[in-house]
Legacy VTK file of the C-alpha trace (Angstrom):
# vtk DataFile Version 3.0
C-alpha trace
ASCII
DATASET POLYDATA
POINTS 453 float
136.420 65.586 -77.045
135.463 69.245 -77.585
137.033 70.280 -74.269
140.215 68.422 -75.128
140.520 70.262 -78.453
139.883 73.612 -76.731
142.646 72.966 -74.181
145.138 71.971 -76.879
144.335 75.020 -79.017
144.592 77.248 -75.936
148.109 75.899 -75.362
149.071 76.783 -78.942
147.553 80.262 -78.651
149.420 80.859 -75.385
152.704 80.226 -77.181
151.960 82.895 -79.783
150.434 85.400 -77.338
153.694 85.209 -75.360
155.488 86.968 -78.251
153.773 90.161 -77.084
155.751 89.851 -73.804
152.656 90.498 -71.684
152.423 87.747 -69.029
148.976 88.831 -67.854
147.635 88.342 -71.382
149.102 84.827 -71.470
147.539 84.099 -68.096
144.150 85.433 -69.175
144.216 83.433 -72.414
145.049 80.169 -70.662
142.491 80.623 -67.898
139.781 81.562 -70.388
140.511 78.403 -72.367
140.284 76.288 -69.220
136.973 77.893 -68.259
135.550 77.209 -71.728
136.749 73.603 -71.504
135.118 73.203 -68.086
131.868 74.671 -69.422
131.907 72.226 -72.345
132.472 69.301 -69.979
129.621 70.402 -67.706
127.315 70.829 -70.690
128.255 67.381 -71.978
127.317 65.908 -68.584
123.637 66.675 -69.128
123.597 66.825 -72.941
125.974 64.189 -74.314
127.249 65.240 -77.714
130.477 65.889 -79.591
131.151 68.415 -82.286
134.239 66.343 -82.963
134.123 62.633 -82.161
136.755 59.922 -82.094
136.010 56.329 -81.186
139.222 56.068 -79.151
137.829 58.498 -76.558
134.601 58.305 -74.586
133.648 61.055 -72.152
131.180 59.277 -69.903
130.234 60.676 -66.483
133.290 59.181 -64.794
135.669 60.578 -67.417
133.984 63.982 -67.213
134.320 64.015 -63.414
138.044 63.203 -63.549
138.512 65.736 -66.361
136.781 68.530 -64.454
138.940 67.969 -61.384
142.073 67.885 -63.577
141.036 71.161 -65.255
140.404 72.767 -61.848
143.784 71.694 -60.467
145.578 72.878 -63.617
143.754 76.216 -63.363
145.025 76.627 -59.805
148.549 75.416 -60.687
148.916 78.023 -63.424
147.778 80.717 -60.991
150.249 79.499 -58.352
153.117 79.573 -60.835
152.265 82.906 -62.417
154.541 84.923 -60.120
157.586 82.905 -61.192
156.488 82.539 -64.823
156.235 86.289 -65.402
159.818 86.809 -64.218
161.006 85.092 -67.408
159.229 86.967 -70.176
160.825 84.888 -72.922
159.413 81.659 -71.513
156.108 82.578 -69.852
154.086 81.152 -72.718
156.243 78.021 -72.792
155.523 77.199 -69.158
151.794 77.770 -69.447
151.533 75.880 -72.748
153.379 72.872 -71.316
150.872 72.674 -68.467
148.005 72.803 -70.963
149.542 70.184 -73.254
150.074 67.900 -70.272
146.444 68.430 -69.279
145.459 67.372 -72.814
147.172 64.060 -72.155
145.449 63.779 -68.786
142.038 64.051 -70.433
143.048 61.399 -72.957
144.036 58.805 -70.381
140.893 59.173 -68.279
138.661 58.708 -71.343
140.509 56.231 -73.593
138.703 53.251 -75.092
141.651 51.528 -76.752
145.282 50.891 -75.871
146.578 53.102 -78.696
144.867 56.160 -77.255
145.988 55.238 -73.757
149.643 55.114 -74.791
149.435 58.362 -76.766
147.667 60.130 -73.907
150.212 58.915 -71.370
153.095 60.286 -73.425
151.313 63.610 -74.013
150.789 63.828 -70.251
154.380 62.938 -69.356
156.670 64.618 -71.892
155.784 68.240 -70.942
156.474 67.382 -67.295
159.931 66.029 -68.178
160.646 69.486 -69.599
159.022 71.451 -66.770
160.925 69.466 -64.122
164.180 70.801 -65.588
163.003 74.341 -66.269
165.231 75.859 -63.552
168.142 75.898 -65.943
170.805 77.073 -63.498
169.853 74.561 -60.839
171.706 71.233 -60.973
168.986 69.556 -58.893
166.363 70.582 -61.427
168.427 69.089 -64.251
168.833 65.910 -62.209
165.079 65.778 -61.568
164.306 66.148 -65.265
166.804 63.490 -66.326
165.741 61.039 -63.610
162.057 61.528 -64.380
162.691 61.086 -68.095
164.768 57.918 -67.703
162.421 56.227 -65.249
159.405 57.374 -67.270
160.921 55.983 -70.464
161.655 52.687 -68.734
158.081 52.507 -67.419
156.784 53.243 -70.923
158.847 50.372 -72.299
157.438 48.018 -69.679
153.935 49.267 -70.486
154.322 48.673 -74.224
155.691 45.206 -73.579
152.680 44.467 -71.367
150.242 45.765 -73.983
151.924 43.543 -76.569
151.406 40.476 -74.364
147.760 41.359 -73.799
147.289 41.820 -77.540
148.927 38.459 -78.119
146.413 36.866 -75.762
143.302 38.714 -76.920
144.004 39.875 -80.464
142.618 43.380 -79.945
143.527 46.786 -78.508
139.890 47.770 -77.907
138.969 47.762 -74.207
135.469 46.351 -74.746
136.764 43.487 -76.855
139.521 42.728 -74.363
137.032 42.666 -71.492
134.581 40.482 -73.434
137.262 37.939 -74.355
138.559 37.771 -70.784
135.059 37.375 -69.357
134.290 34.635 -71.879
137.490 32.792 -70.993
138.684 32.826 -74.603
142.233 33.977 -73.899
145.563 32.284 -73.364
145.902 32.812 -69.618
149.705 32.771 -69.466
150.112 35.496 -72.100
147.369 37.574 -70.535
148.660 37.302 -66.982
152.201 38.287 -67.920
150.822 41.277 -69.827
148.621 42.363 -66.925
151.537 42.176 -64.480
153.738 44.264 -66.795
151.004 46.880 -67.263
150.463 46.981 -63.500
154.198 47.484 -62.927
154.185 50.409 -65.375
151.264 52.005 -63.551
153.023 51.563 -60.220
156.023 53.400 -61.679
153.818 56.261 -62.847
151.990 56.725 -59.527
155.141 56.261 -57.436
154.293 53.109 -55.487
157.015 51.115 -53.713
159.296 49.551 -54.790
158.983 51.662 -57.953
159.078 54.931 -55.997
162.813 55.659 -56.072
162.480 58.484 -58.626
159.823 60.359 -56.693
161.731 62.127 -53.837
164.497 63.455 -56.079
162.100 64.560 -58.812
159.766 66.291 -56.346
162.682 68.007 -54.603
164.495 69.139 -57.750
161.514 70.357 -59.770
160.208 73.931 -59.491
157.699 74.108 -56.649
154.643 74.637 -58.849
155.645 71.676 -61.037
155.873 69.505 -57.926
152.332 70.544 -57.045
151.086 69.782 -60.550
152.686 66.342 -60.537
151.191 65.498 -57.155
147.713 66.792 -58.010
147.071 66.375 -61.752
149.517 63.731 -62.976
148.653 61.419 -60.097
144.928 62.019 -60.611
145.141 61.122 -64.307
147.362 58.075 -63.746
145.038 56.687 -61.090
142.008 57.409 -63.278
143.529 55.286 -66.053
144.651 52.640 -63.538
141.101 52.294 -62.228
139.581 52.316 -65.727
141.805 49.481 -66.905
141.878 47.240 -63.841
138.371 48.015 -62.627
136.591 47.659 -65.975
138.768 45.481 -68.207
140.613 43.054 -65.909
138.125 42.357 -63.064
137.557 38.788 -64.313
141.122 37.916 -63.244
140.958 40.033 -60.094
142.047 37.094 -57.932
145.286 36.881 -59.921
146.550 40.474 -59.730
144.919 41.717 -56.497
147.182 39.746 -54.060
150.307 41.236 -55.648
148.805 44.701 -55.469
147.845 44.151 -51.824
151.441 43.318 -50.856
152.735 46.360 -52.726
150.104 48.603 -51.120
151.310 47.555 -47.649
154.942 48.071 -48.667
154.103 51.483 -50.147
152.370 52.719 -46.994
155.226 51.701 -44.711
158.005 52.932 -47.018
156.315 56.314 -47.450
155.484 56.864 -43.792
158.730 55.625 -42.257
160.813 57.567 -44.789
158.828 60.748 -44.115
159.526 60.698 -40.385
163.069 62.021 -40.654
162.736 64.455 -43.550
164.069 67.995 -43.186
163.165 69.256 -46.671
159.597 70.285 -47.457
159.229 68.840 -50.963
160.902 65.576 -49.979
158.395 65.331 -47.144
155.610 65.860 -49.686
157.141 63.161 -51.894
157.148 60.521 -49.160
153.717 61.638 -47.982
152.553 61.223 -51.587
153.943 57.683 -51.674
151.956 56.869 -48.541
148.761 58.244 -50.054
149.378 56.107 -53.149
149.265 53.098 -50.824
145.867 54.186 -49.519
144.563 54.857 -53.030
145.569 51.367 -54.178
142.879 50.005 -51.853
140.262 51.480 -54.179
141.870 49.781 -57.190
141.633 46.391 -55.464
138.095 46.796 -54.139
135.407 45.176 -56.262
132.648 47.739 -55.862
130.657 49.946 -58.255
131.557 52.883 -56.003
135.331 52.389 -56.196
135.822 54.876 -59.050
133.897 57.612 -57.226
135.663 56.860 -53.932
139.070 57.083 -55.594
138.174 60.365 -57.296
136.949 61.818 -54.002
140.186 60.794 -52.315
142.404 62.306 -55.019
140.216 65.421 -55.023
140.807 65.965 -51.304
144.511 65.203 -51.617
144.995 67.645 -54.503
143.526 70.606 -52.623
145.803 69.962 -49.639
148.886 69.755 -51.843
148.061 72.900 -53.840
147.435 74.866 -50.637
150.814 73.827 -49.206
152.592 74.449 -52.521
151.123 77.963 -52.680
152.383 78.714 -49.172
155.795 77.312 -50.076
156.025 79.680 -53.063
155.137 82.599 -50.761
157.830 81.650 -48.244
160.228 81.157 -51.185
162.988 79.367 -49.317
165.710 78.383 -51.777
166.924 75.629 -49.461
163.382 74.223 -49.190
163.794 73.575 -45.471
160.803 72.675 -43.328
162.271 75.122 -40.798
161.327 77.932 -43.206
157.726 77.347 -42.056
158.718 78.053 -38.447
156.572 80.777 -36.930
154.388 81.061 -40.025
151.209 81.330 -37.970
152.669 84.274 -36.052
154.067 86.014 -39.123
150.808 85.669 -41.022
147.927 84.017 -39.135
145.871 83.433 -42.299
148.709 81.571 -44.021
149.250 79.602 -40.835
145.561 78.690 -40.721
145.591 77.479 -44.346
148.746 75.420 -43.751
147.299 73.789 -40.649
144.033 73.075 -42.447
145.848 71.400 -45.364
148.061 69.317 -43.071
145.100 68.178 -40.978
143.256 67.178 -44.134
146.259 65.122 -45.279
146.275 63.477 -41.857
142.586 62.616 -42.263
141.215 64.674 -39.387
137.440 65.319 -39.434
135.515 67.281 -40.566
137.906 68.119 -43.402
137.483 66.591 -46.845
140.619 64.467 -46.397
138.891 62.548 -43.599
135.920 61.704 -45.800
138.245 60.664 -48.636
139.985 58.161 -46.377
136.708 57.056 -44.868
135.246 56.210 -48.285
138.363 54.296 -49.352
138.599 52.327 -46.097
134.875 51.638 -45.721
134.683 50.415 -49.310
137.572 47.995 -48.801
136.894 46.706 -45.292
134.512 43.912 -46.305
137.074 42.410 -48.719
140.350 43.386 -47.045
139.774 43.918 -43.293
143.422 43.242 -42.398
144.664 45.642 -45.062
142.330 48.383 -43.816
143.621 47.891 -40.255
147.188 48.247 -41.548
146.154 51.396 -43.450
144.571 52.908 -40.322
147.751 52.128 -38.355
149.769 53.890 -41.052
147.427 56.871 -40.823
148.408 57.053 -37.165
152.093 57.116 -38.133
151.350 59.848 -40.662
149.630 61.980 -38.049
152.953 62.183 -36.179
154.898 63.985 -38.899
151.931 66.115 -39.951
151.497 67.279 -36.347
155.239 67.833 -36.140
155.015 70.225 -39.085
151.933 71.877 -37.599
153.968 72.541 -34.437
156.651 74.099 -36.623
154.067 76.363 -38.257
152.617 77.382 -34.893
155.935 77.815 -33.035
157.661 81.080 -32.227
159.621 82.818 -34.936
163.399 82.652 -34.864
165.813 85.306 -36.059
165.873 83.970 -39.610
162.098 83.843 -40.114
160.925 87.313 -39.192
160.584 89.011 -42.575
157.341 90.224 -44.100
155.588 87.734 -46.369
154.244 89.309 -49.538
151.072 87.621 -50.770
149.641 88.568 -54.154
145.880 88.737 -54.842
146.244 85.696 -57.112
147.792 83.682 -54.294
145.022 84.769 -51.914
142.487 83.601 -54.475
144.145 80.176 -54.855
144.245 79.682 -51.097
140.609 80.723 -50.765
139.611 78.124 -53.365
141.712 75.478 -51.594
140.161 76.281 -48.211
136.682 76.098 -49.738
137.620 72.754 -51.287
138.985 71.403 -48.013
135.904 72.475 -46.074
133.076 72.092 -48.585
134.524 70.312 -51.642
132.920 67.033 -50.725
129.452 68.470 -51.224
130.293 69.702 -54.742
131.905 66.437 -55.787
129.064 64.470 -54.262
126.689 66.327 -56.572
128.740 65.228 -59.584
LINES 1 454
453 0 1 2 3 4 5 6 7 8 9 10 11 12 13 14 15 16 17 18 19 20 21 22 23 24 25 26 27 28 29 30 31 32 33 34 35 36 37 38 39 40 41 42 43 44 45 46 47 48 49 50 51 52 53 54 55 56 57 58 59 60 61 62 63 64 65 66 67 68 69 70 71 72 73 74 75 76 77 78 79 80 81 82 83 84 85 86 87 88 89 90 91 92 93 94 95 96 97 98 99 100 101 102 103 104 105 106 107 108 109 110 111 112 113 114 115 116 117 118 119 120 121 122 123 124 125 126 127 128 129 130 131 132 133 134 135 136 137 138 139 140 141 142 143 144 145 146 147 148 149 150 151 152 153 154 155 156 157 158 159 160 161 162 163 164 165 166 167 168 169 170 171 172 173 174 175 176 177 178 179 180 181 182 183 184 185 186 187 188 189 190 191 192 193 194 195 196 197 198 199 200 201 202 203 204 205 206 207 208 209 210 211 212 213 214 215 216 217 218 219 220 221 222 223 224 225 226 227 228 229 230 231 232 233 234 235 236 237 238 239 240 241 242 243 244 245 246 247 248 249 250 251 252 253 254 255 256 257 258 259 260 261 262 263 264 265 266 267 268 269 270 271 272 273 274 275 276 277 278 279 280 281 282 283 284 285 286 287 288 289 290 291 292 293 294 295 296 297 298 299 300 301 302 303 304 305 306 307 308 309 310 311 312 313 314 315 316 317 318 319 320 321 322 323 324 325 326 327 328 329 330 331 332 333 334 335 336 337 338 339 340 341 342 343 344 345 346 347 348 349 350 351 352 353 354 355 356 357 358 359 360 361 362 363 364 365 366 367 368 369 370 371 372 373 374 375 376 377 378 379 380 381 382 383 384 385 386 387 388 389 390 391 392 393 394 395 396 397 398 399 400 401 402 403 404 405 406 407 408 409 410 411 412 413 414 415 416 417 418 419 420 421 422 423 424 425 426 427 428 429 430 431 432 433 434 435 436 437 438 439 440 441 442 443 444 445 446 447 448 449 450 451 452
């Protein structure tokens, strides 16, 4: 709770500091606030306490782990976007504050203990991103992305509220512990409960971008500013899956046999839709969008698996995925291709071997190639699910093979010879070097750090 308050106050301070028209001061303020929040979370890990407490939030070890990863990814996202933020002095503080406010919502939905707090946290997480998606004011695609994300998000919120209402009608409480106890005791009206659970699951599938609720994702990813795309893929997805796992892994496991078959079918559909759609993509962020949809399919395996390790396995997987995405997003901002063509990466390894190395490393991790952290993320998800869903794991492995094709195709683009249009010097700032260094460390050694937590 203390870390959450610090992040929110830091967002407010960033808005006022921006009046001084000194972007570096805004950056320093926001990063300092995130570091203090991370320190508070780490301290709470070993010494549980709250200066400010609220019964609707509980920062247990799982919530702290998800929160720390979300803080880290937000820290890196703000650094990645700094170059573009500082070009608009009147709005630098707005951009940074919106990231911090969204992070506040992320911490709420990984630590909620009642449905009220879950709904509030989800809206706090989402509304700033609706704004950030449309922050390229002169770009029609950005406006389209913002409007599409808002409309689909609002629809998903309506479905979610309807589902919560049905669950309340069956159980008579919004408190997660009471809901779980009533379900386990068999004291609920099964028809009301099951309809509510299906509606809540549909809302979650909208939020994470699973098929057939994925239709917003490619356009929103492509139209949003590059750094916002990275934040959505890394932080928003992390928080949504954290809440998904908390609700279905801790509150609804007693009716697992009811909702798991539906989720299994949608996981298979999601993997195939994402992979097959990615094969023919020519735009970088659309490729990331369809790749993200595929990875959602893999992550759904952890939601379905009845294991005490499922939460940790899912976090590890999202941790590895986030570093890959942020590394690629950083490189994309350096290349700065307005058309967002994959061809803009052509010859990258020859123009700047270090950037080429980072891009190849991130793509191999997404493909699940050992010994990168992405391989271990997939391994944990698949090994955890294979005893319950052997056929589904085989399908997931086959889809990983399909994914390797388009990742290797992009790697060949990165490693190919330069053409006449891609021969200019790439300017890399010290901040961007720092972000890529952190991402490389995460891809190579992040598993050891997360394993400690």
